[in-house]
N, C-alpha and C positions, 0 to 999 in steps of 0.2 A: 447672745448679747448680753452683757450685764448693765444694770440700769446706773446711772450715776448716783452716788451716794450724796445725801443732803449734809452739808458741812456746816452745821450751826455757828461753829468757833469762827468760821470766816464770816458769816452773816453778822455776828455780835462785833468781831473787829472792823466791818465797815461802818456800822451804826456809831461805834466809838470814833471812828476817823471823822465821820460826818460832824458830830458833837464837838471834837475838836476844832474844827473849822468853823464851826457855826458860834462858838464861843471866842475865839481868839484871832478871827480874821475879819468877819463879817462887821457891819456896824453895831451888832450887839455888844462887842467889845468895848464900845463908848460909854456902855452903862456902868461896866465895873472898873473902868481905867479913869474916871473922873477924880479930880483933884481932893474932894472931899471924902473919897472911900479911905480906908485905913490902907496902910503900907503893904499889909499882909494879905490883901485881898486876891491877887492873883496866885499866892502860895495855897489859899484856900480852896480856889477852884482847881487847881492842879491835885492837890490832897483829894478832893472829891473825884477827879477823873482817875486817878489812879486806884482809888476805892472801888469805882466801879469796874474797872478792868479786873482787878483781883475776884472780885464776887463774879464777874462774867466768866472766868477762867475757873474758878471753884465748881461753878453750877454747871459747867460744860465738859467736866471730868468724866460724866457717863455717857455723853453723847456719841461718841465713836465706836461702840460696841459693834461687833459682826453678829448678824443674824444667824 
């Protein structure tokens, strides 16, 4: 019987999805969506999330090697 492989990319995807929910859906969104914030604040947040995903994918390229 083979052991289940640990898929680190799936773990990173779940963490990223959790961060998206935390930033955009929870009451935390009221901190960055106030009227005195600049108009580009949501775009900066999205850029940060896209950059985190890119870094996660780049660092996870060697994770799926077979033993």
